N, C-alpha and C positions, 0 to 999 in steps of 0.2 A: 504493499499499500505506499503510496506517495503522500509525501506529508502536505497539508494544505498550505496555504499562502502564508497565513497569518500565524501559523505554530511557532515559526522561528522568532516572531514580534513578542508573542505570547509567552513564551518560554524565556525570552530575554528580560522581559517587563518580571515575571516573579522571580528570576535570579537575582534582579534587580533590587525589587521588594523585600526578598529573603535577605538580601546583604545588610539592606539599611537597617532591618529588623535587628540582625544581629549586632551590627554596629550601636544602634541604637541600646540593647541590652549592655553592651560591652561598657559603655560610657557612664550610665546610671550609677551616682553614688548610693544608691539604697539597694538592700540586700535582700535576698527571696524573703526571707521572712518578714522584712519589715513592710514588704509589698503585700504579701499575704496579710498581714494584720489591717494594715487599711484596707484591704478589698473586704474583709470580713466585718469591719464597723461599716463601709458603705453600704454593703448588704445588710446587715442591721438596720441602718438609717432608714432605707428603703422598704424594707418591711415593716418597719413601723410609718412611715409615712403613707403607704400603701391600707394599711389596718385602719388608721383614723379617718384616711379617707372612703372606705368600705364600711365603718361604723356611722360615719356623717350621713354616707347614701340611706344606709338604715333605717336612721333615726329620722329622715325627712319623711 
């Protein structure tokens, strides 16, 4: 099967995005544990917010 014309471009774009993601992860000053802690806090905050909206809509 011959590759479609855009395949090389798509692969190049994917490779570039991957290298940018790797580079971004490499320079971040935060450890994975700190990031995980932040994400957990953010999820809890969003969960509380969602619960408050639900309670408010059910009360109305």
